[in-house]
Backbone bond lengths (Angstrom), bond angles and torsions (degrees), N, CA, C in turn:
res aa  C-N    CA-C-N  psi(-1)  N-CA   C-N-CA  omega(-1)  CA-C   N-CA-C  phi
1 X - - - 1.448 - - 1.524 109.35 -
2 X 1.308 115.55 140.47 1.459 120.50 -179.95 1.523 109.91 -83.54
3 X 1.317 113.95 168.14 1.460 120.85 178.11 1.538 109.17 -64.05
4 X 1.320 118.32 135.96 1.473 121.22 178.62 1.527 111.30 -60.73
5 X 1.332 114.72 147.03 1.458 121.94 176.45 1.527 106.94 -122.17
6 X 1.318 117.00 88.80 1.462 119.32 -173.93 1.521 114.46 -71.35
7 X 1.317 118.86 -20.85 1.455 121.52 -179.02 1.510 112.51 -95.07
8 X 1.313 116.26 -169.82 1.451 121.53 177.32 1.527 109.42 -95.33
9 X 1.326 115.94 157.11 1.465 122.13 174.40 1.523 107.50 -114.38
10 X 1.312 116.11 144.30 1.465 122.81 -178.41 1.516 108.19 -132.69
11 X 1.349 116.72 130.63 1.465 119.79 178.58 1.520 109.85 -149.96
12 X 1.320 115.79 153.93 1.461 122.00 174.41 1.512 107.60 -104.93
13 X 1.346 116.30 138.76 1.464 120.25 177.87 1.516 109.98 -150.21
14 X 1.331 116.13 167.40 1.462 120.33 -179.04 1.508 110.70 -145.92
15 X 1.324 114.25 157.73 1.460 123.22 174.08 1.523 107.69 -128.49
16 X 1.328 116.24 135.52 1.455 122.64 178.28 1.529 108.31 -128.56
17 X 1.330 116.51 93.37 1.461 119.48 -177.85 1.524 111.05 63.45
18 X 1.323 116.37 38.85 1.468 121.99 -175.13 1.522 110.16 -136.06
19 X 1.340 114.43 163.52 1.463 120.24 170.44 1.520 109.33 -131.55
20 X 1.313 115.32 151.91 1.460 123.51 -176.63 1.530 107.48 -139.43
21 X 1.314 116.75 131.96 1.458 121.25 179.25 1.520 108.21 -126.96
22 X 1.353 115.06 128.28 1.470 119.31 179.57 1.516 110.86 -149.72
23 X 1.324 113.92 174.71 1.463 122.01 -179.56 1.526 107.76 -143.29
24 X 1.334 115.54 132.96 1.465 120.89 -178.20 1.524 111.02 -125.63
25 X 1.332 117.36 152.18 1.455 120.58 176.61 1.537 112.00 -83.15
26 X 1.326 116.30 9.66 1.457 122.39 -178.18 1.515 108.73 -137.03
27 X 1.321 117.65 159.26 1.465 120.93 174.57 1.531 109.17 -62.54
28 X 1.326 115.01 145.85 1.460 120.48 175.40 1.537 107.76 -127.01
29 X 1.325 115.76 132.78 1.450 122.37 177.26 1.526 107.75 -118.89
30 X 1.325 117.13 134.90 1.457 121.37 175.83 1.515 109.43 -122.19
31 X 1.332 115.23 121.06 1.455 123.03 177.12 1.527 107.13 -100.39
32 X 1.338 116.67 121.10 1.458 121.17 -176.39 1.527 109.62 -80.81
33 X 1.328 115.88 116.40 1.471 121.88 178.21 1.517 111.89 -84.01
34 X 1.348 115.80 -37.41 1.463 121.44 -178.85 1.527 108.10 -151.75
35 X 1.338 115.30 150.86 1.458 120.48 171.05 1.516 114.70 85.55
36 X 1.325 113.50 -155.16 1.468 121.70 -175.01 1.515 108.76 -135.95
37 X 1.330 116.22 126.12 1.452 123.80 -177.14 1.516 108.69 -122.74
38 X 1.328 116.18 137.40 1.454 122.46 172.93 1.520 107.44 -109.52
39 X 1.338 116.53 140.73 1.457 121.23 178.84 1.521 108.43 -135.21
40 X 1.330 116.09 127.67 1.455 122.20 175.69 1.530 107.83 -113.90
41 X 1.335 115.34 131.83 1.467 120.97 -179.23 1.522 108.91 -159.87
42 X 1.313 116.05 134.30 1.464 121.85 175.45 1.537 112.81 50.66
43 X 1.341 116.15 42.22 1.466 120.91 175.93 1.516 115.90 80.54
44 X 1.313 117.92 4.93 1.463 121.57 -179.76 1.529 109.09 -123.13
45 X 1.338 116.13 140.79 1.452 122.24 176.52 1.512 108.66 -120.31
46 X 1.331 116.06 131.79 1.465 120.63 177.27 1.525 109.71 -124.29
47 X 1.318 114.75 151.84 1.464 122.09 173.03 1.515 107.01 -107.32
48 X 1.316 116.14 128.66 1.464 121.80 179.60 1.515 109.19 -120.14
49 X 1.308 116.34 135.91 1.455 121.90 177.85 1.531 108.85 -119.64
50 X 1.308 116.23 176.98 1.458 122.05 -177.79 1.523 111.00 -44.71
51 X 1.353 114.67 125.57 1.466 121.25 179.24 1.512 115.00 94.89
52 X 1.336 118.45 -11.42 1.461 121.90 178.99 1.528 111.56 -85.16
53 X 1.335 115.77 154.74 1.456 123.02 175.33 1.528 107.92 -122.06
54 X 1.327 116.39 135.55 1.464 122.69 177.65 1.527 107.83 -122.29
55 X 1.341 115.75 135.12 1.475 121.34 179.04 1.515 109.63 -112.19
56 X 1.344 115.80 133.97 1.464 122.41 169.02 1.524 105.45 -113.89
57 X 1.350 117.44 118.19 1.470 120.42 -176.40 1.527 113.57 -66.93
58 X 1.293 115.57 154.48 1.463 122.36 176.31 1.525 110.84 -51.88
59 X 1.343 115.54 134.78 1.453 121.11 177.00 1.514 114.51 84.74
60 X 1.329 118.15 -7.56 1.466 121.73 -179.78 1.520 109.95 -91.66
61 X 1.327 115.74 150.09 1.462 121.05 173.11 1.527 106.47 -87.47
62 X 1.329 115.74 126.52 1.454 121.51 177.67 1.507 110.53 -114.05
63 X 1.329 115.89 132.73 1.461 121.65 174.44 1.512 107.66 -113.03
64 X 1.337 116.14 124.44 1.467 124.01 -178.03 1.518 107.36 -115.87
65 X 1.343 117.51 136.62 1.454 118.91 174.50 1.525 110.71 -150.65
66 X 1.335 112.94 150.24 1.460 121.87 178.17 1.511 106.92 -131.99
67 X 1.333 118.21 107.39 1.464 119.91 179.28 1.523 112.59 -57.55
68 X 1.326 116.47 -32.58 1.464 120.31 178.66 1.524 110.76 -117.45
69 X 1.326 116.77 -69.66 1.465 120.66 -176.45 1.523 110.91 -158.95
70 X 1.313 116.00 140.81 1.469 121.88 170.75 1.525 107.85 -151.25
71 X 1.318 115.42 136.80 1.473 122.14 175.32 1.509 106.58 -121.36
72 X 1.342 116.34 130.07 1.452 121.74 -173.15 1.532 111.83 -132.67
73 X 1.322 114.39 159.91 1.448 122.13 165.07 1.528 104.97 -110.37
74 X 1.332 116.24 123.19 1.458 121.40 177.51 1.516 109.20 -101.39
75 X 1.320 115.01 138.27 1.455 122.16 176.55 1.526 107.01 -122.39
76 X 1.330 115.98 121.29 1.460 122.03 177.97 1.525 107.53 -100.59
77 X 1.326 115.44 130.27 1.459 120.95 175.93 1.527 109.71 -67.79
78 X 1.321 118.05 167.05 1.467 120.48 179.43 1.533 113.06 -55.78
79 X 1.331 115.27 150.77 1.467 123.37 178.42 1.527 106.83 -131.11
80 X 1.340 117.09 69.62 1.472 120.27 -171.85 1.527 114.21 -64.42
81 X 1.344 118.73 -23.66 1.469 120.02 178.57 1.531 111.83 -86.34
82 X 1.336 117.48 -8.46 1.454 120.34 -179.80 1.521 113.79 69.09
83 X 1.342 117.45 27.86 1.447 121.55 -179.54 1.525 111.08 -68.75
84 X 1.320 117.46 151.95 1.474 122.93 -175.49 1.515 112.66 -80.25
85 X 1.316 115.58 146.35 1.448 122.88 169.05 1.531 107.10 -90.34
86 X 1.339 115.77 157.21 1.473 119.41 179.77 1.520 109.72 -130.74
87 X 1.327 115.71 132.98 1.459 122.35 172.08 1.523 106.66 -91.89
88 X 1.325 115.86 127.68 1.459 120.55 -179.21 1.525 111.97 -99.28
89 X 1.351 118.11 -35.31 1.466 118.84 -177.11 1.525 110.87 -166.59
90 X 1.322 114.10 152.35 1.458 123.02 169.19 1.518 105.57 -136.27
91 X 1.324 117.93 139.18 1.469 120.29 178.45 1.516 110.68 -150.97
92 X 1.329 114.87 145.88 1.465 120.79 168.47 1.526 105.39 -81.55
93 X 1.312 116.77 136.59 1.464 120.64 177.27 1.512 109.71 -80.87
94 X 1.315 116.95 144.58 1.457 120.87 176.80 1.515 108.83 -68.33
95 X 1.343 118.00 144.90 1.454 120.53 -178.21 1.513 115.21 -55.08
96 X 1.330 117.75 -30.91 1.452 121.41 -178.69 1.524 112.77 -89.24
97 X 1.320 117.74 5.00 1.463 121.94 -176.62 1.523 110.97 -58.94
98 X 1.298 115.47 130.95 1.463 121.02 175.21 1.518 108.38 -85.23
99 X 1.312 116.43 172.71 1.456 122.27 -178.72 1.531 112.00 -64.87
100 X 1.319 118.21 -9.16 1.453 120.84 -179.83 1.510 112.12 -64.99
101 X 1.338 117.02 -15.63 1.447 119.35 172.06 1.498 117.41 94.11
102 X 1.297 118.47 15.06 1.465 119.64 177.07 1.515 107.94 -68.19
103 X 1.334 116.88 135.56 1.458 120.99 -177.66 1.516 110.09 -120.72
104 X 1.313 114.20 164.65 1.461 120.89 175.14 1.501 109.28 -67.69
105 X 1.284 117.96 139.26 1.475 120.53 179.28 1.495 110.58 -104.36
């Protein structure tokens, strides 16, 4: 078990024609600073643009993708038990990829 993180974590990140899939033991919020971000979680897909916030609940697998570009600030809720996060996948999106989110395998 990792060291507990009782506070929140804050980071800036971006995707450029990429997708990222992960799972956290804490809620994750992404505030879109620029561009367009798609997020799929628990059977629902949302499109977020500049100024939008998207939440992926604790324990859920979230898939994030930006066909062109998105820059976000991510906020991770507290993780007092110090449980591990898991990365499930990273992929470059194919140039012809539509907003539906199909990625290169």
